[in-house]
N, C-alpha and C positions, 0 to 999 in steps of 0.2 A: 504494500500500500504506500502510495506517495506521501511524503511529508511536505505539507504546504507551510511556508513560512508566514504568509499573510492571507487571512481568510476574511471575506466580507459577506455578511448575511443581509438581505433586503426584505423588509416587510413594512409597507406604508399604510396598513389598514387600521381598523378601529381597535378599541380597548381589548375586547376579547380575543380578536385575531392576533394582536401583538403578543399578548400573554401566552397564547398557544404556540408561539415560536420559542419560548424560553426552554422547553425540553430539548430543542435542537441545539441551543447554545451550550447547554451542559454536555450533551452528547459530543459536540465538537471539541469542547475543552478537554474532555476525558480521552477522546481518540487522538487528539493532537496537542498534548500538553505543552509543547514548546512553541506552538504557533501563536501568532498575534491575531486575535479574533475581534472583528469590529461588526457593528450593526448600524444600519440606516433605518430610522423610524420617524414617524410624524412628530414634529417638535412639540405639539400640544399634548402628546402622550408620553413625553420624556420621563415623567415621574415613575412610570411603570418599570422602566429598564435602566435608568441612569446609574443606579447603584448595583446593577446585576454583576455578580462576581465572576461570571463566565465570559465577560467581554472586556476588552482593553480600551475601546474607544466607541463612543456613541456619536454617530452623525445624525444631527437633528435637522430634518428638512421641513421648512415652513410651506406646506403644500398649498394652503389657501391664501398665503400672503406673499412674502418676499420671493420665494422660489416659484411662485405661480407665474412670474414674468419670464418669458422665454430666455432672455439674456442671462438672468440670474440662475435659471435652471441649467443652462449650458455651462456657466461658470462652476456650478456645483459638480457637474459631471467632470469638468476639467480637474477639479480638486481630487476627485476620486481616481481619475486616471494617473495623477501625479504620485499616488500611493503605490502604484505598481503591484496590485494584488495578484497573488498566485491563483486564487480560487474565489469566485463569486457564486453565491447560492441565492437565487431569487425565489422567495416564497410568497410573492404577490403577483398574480397574473393580471396586470393591467398595463396600459401603455406607459405610464410614467415610470413605474418600477422596472418594466421590461427594457425600456430604452436605457435606463441607468446601467442595468446589468450588461446589456449588449454593447454599450459604448464605453464600458469601464476599462477596456484594454487588458483585462485579466488574462492570465495564462490559460485558465479553464473556467467556463461559465456553464452552470447547470441550473435546473429547477423549472419553475413554471414560466411560460412566456406567451404573450399575445402574438398574433400574426404580424409578420414583418420583422420585428426584433429577433424573433425565434431563429432567423437565418444565421445570426451571429452567435448563437448558443452552441456549445459542444454537445449538450444533451438536454433535450426538453422532455419533461415528464408531466403527465396529467395530474391535476389536483383531484383526488378521489374523495373529496369531502361529502359527496352525495351518497357514498356507500360505506365509508369508514370514518372514524374520528379524524379531525383535521390534524392532530398530532401524529397519528399513525400514517397519514398521507405524507406529512413532512419527513417522517422517518424513512419512508420508502425512497425519498429523494436521496437520503444519505446512503441507504443500502445499494440502490441501483447506480447512483452517480459516483459514489466513493468506495463502494465495496465494503462498507462497515457491516459487520455481522453482530457485534455486541454493542448495545446502546444503553447507556446509564440513564434510565428514565425515572426521575424522582418527581414527576408531575410538573405542573406549572409553578413558577417561583417568582417571588418579588421581595426585594430587600428595602427596608425603610430607613429613612434619615432620622437618627435619634432626636435631633432638634425639632423636626416636624412632628415626630411621634409624641414628644413631651407636650407640645402645644395642643395637639389633638386630644390627648388624654385629659388635659386640664378642662377642655370644653366638655368632654364626655362625663367627667366626674361632677361637673356643675349640673348636668342634666340628670345624671343617675348617681347620686351620692352614696347610695347603699350598694356596697361591693357584693353583697350576697344576692342581689336582684338578678334574675335570669332575664336577659333581654333578647327579644326576637327582632331581627332586622327585617324591614319591608322595603322592597324595590318594586314600585308599581309601574315604572316606565319600561319602554323598549323601543327599538328603532322603528318597528312597524306597528301600527295599531292592532293588527291581527295577532301579534305576539303577546298582547296585554290581557291578562286575566281581568274580568270586569271590576271596575272601581267599587261597585256596590258589594261585591264579594270580599274585596280586601277590607272594606269598612266593617262588614259583618264579622270577619275573622279577627280583626284588630279589637273590636268590642269584646268578643268572647275571651280572647287571651288576656286583655287588661282586666276583665272581671274576675279571671282566675288568678290574678296576682302576678302576671308577667309584665315586663316592660316592653315597650314598642319603640323602635327607632326607625323613622322614615328616611330613606336615602334617595339618591337620584341626582341628575345634573340640572342645570338651569332650565332646560327644556321641559323638565318634569314638574316644575313648581305648580303650574296651574292644575295639573292632574292630581297632585297630592292635596292641594287646597280643596278640590272638588270631593276627594275621598274623605277628608276630614269633616266637611260639611254634612256628610251622610252618617257620621258616627255619633252614637249616644255618649261615648266615653271620650270625646275630643278634648275635654278639660281635665282628664285624668293626669295627676302629677307624674306618672310613670310613662308618659307619652312625650317623645321629643322628635322634632323635625329638623333634619340636617340637609334637606333637599336644596340643592343649589347653593349651599353655604360652605362647602368643603372642597379642597383640592383632591386629586386622585390619591395622593399619598395619605392625606388626612382620612379620606374614605377608607383606605386599606387599614389604617390604624384602628378606626372605629369598628370596622367589620370584624377585626380580631377579637373585640370585646363581646360580640354577639355570640350566642349559643348556636344559632342557626339563622340563615337568611332565607326568607320567603320571597321569591323573586321570579320574574319572567325571564325568558331566555334573553340575556342582555350582557353588556360589559361588566356591570357590578357583580353579576353571578360569577364570572371568571376571576374577578378581583378577590372575592370571598374565598374561592378555592385556593388561590395563590397564597393567602395568608393563613390557611388552615381551618377556615370556617365552613362546615357543610351547608348545603342548600337544599331546599325543596322547590322544584320548579315545574309549572304546568307547561306542556308542549301542545300547542294547537296547530298553527300553520307551519311551525318549524319542524323539520325532520330531526328525529332524535340522533341518528348515527353520527352526523357530522360535527355537532357542537354541544353534545351533552356535557354536563359538569364532569370534569376529569378527576373524579374522586369517588372512591368506593363507599363512602359513608353517606353520600347524598342520595336524594330520591327524586326521580323524574316521574311526574304524573302524565302519562301519554293519553291524549284524547282518543276515544274509541270510534269516532265518527268516520264514515267512509271517505270523506274528502280530506282527511288528515294523511300526510302533510301536503298542503296545497302550494305553499311558498308564495301565496298572494299577499300583497301589502294592504289590501282593503277587502272588506266583506260586508254584505248587507244583512247577514244573520248571525255570524260569529258563534255558531252552534258548538264548534270544537271546544271553546273555552267555557261556554255556559253549562255544559254537562259535567264539568269538574266543579263540584259543589264546595262551598266553604267548609262544610263538615268533613269532607274527604281531605281537603287541603290541610285543615287544622289537625286532623288525625295523624297525618304524615309528619307535620311539624313537631308534634308532641312525641312521635316515635323517635325522631332524631334526638330531641332533648333527653328522652329517657334512655337513649342508647340501645334501642331494640334492634336485634339482628334479624334480617330477612334475607332470603335467597335473592341473589342478583339476577336480573333478566339477561344481562350480557356483560362483556368485559368493560365495565364502567359502573355507573350508579345503579341503584336498585330501581327498577322500572315498574310502575303500577299503572293499571288501566281500569278506570271505572266501567261499570256495566253500561253498555250503549243504551 
């Protein structure tokens, strides 16, 4: 097996997608311990990987700002070329990432590629996320492209800045001063409306858990603020002292710190779901429009509730009936949340989380 002195990994996608590259970084570090391993990622997501112990340098690209101008984008590629990488691994099949890889001047270029730039790749492989987990598809790139047979898979990983952690924990303790309180995280948002479990259901489950003496912490980004406000308006327990709302108020690293304090995260298929797994917090997640195989929570303690309807998984971003999520009741969701809290063991449905399917 060749020893590459300088390796570059590219992934410019979203929160969950970027975190699902971290097992690849560890595998490369273990396979090539003397190599210099770098990563290109979206600048706004740098908190997720800037302290990753398996990379030597993070290239942060401002996709929607500075580097969205052609000249600046070409200058960025020039800086990459100047590094003279021996190996580039592209794990994002779109034009921007594919062109960076293709024009990198690297000695060997492998991975996913769109049409056109693929002509400059040494080996192009399909992204098989439709039939297997995204991490496993990434590992196929390492196996087929580099001949790696043993991969050190410790799951998805994220390292926290102690200063940021201290600041976030101070805010957490202000909201939940009782260290013995069991807190359940809630993430009601998702990139597509069809991935979102109904707000009425989240409100009902939050009321039930608060009434039983659990704390509830709402998370999500700025785009989720309105949805969380609407959910709170539906709650009878919205003034409960053990309810805190951090939606739109924390950075990605602060979010990760707070998720570590949660016993479990009740969440849609979303970025925060993968952040929770990265810091060791199990999740319970309903899957309606989303296919389970590609992006299930990469953790054996977690539970996926898979919709039983015939149209699952449709992959559509909008729907006029949303039956797939409505058949997953608050009672079922809460039962699985409590199962995780109580540490109940169940047989897993496949190589990943425990999969449950309500009666159709």
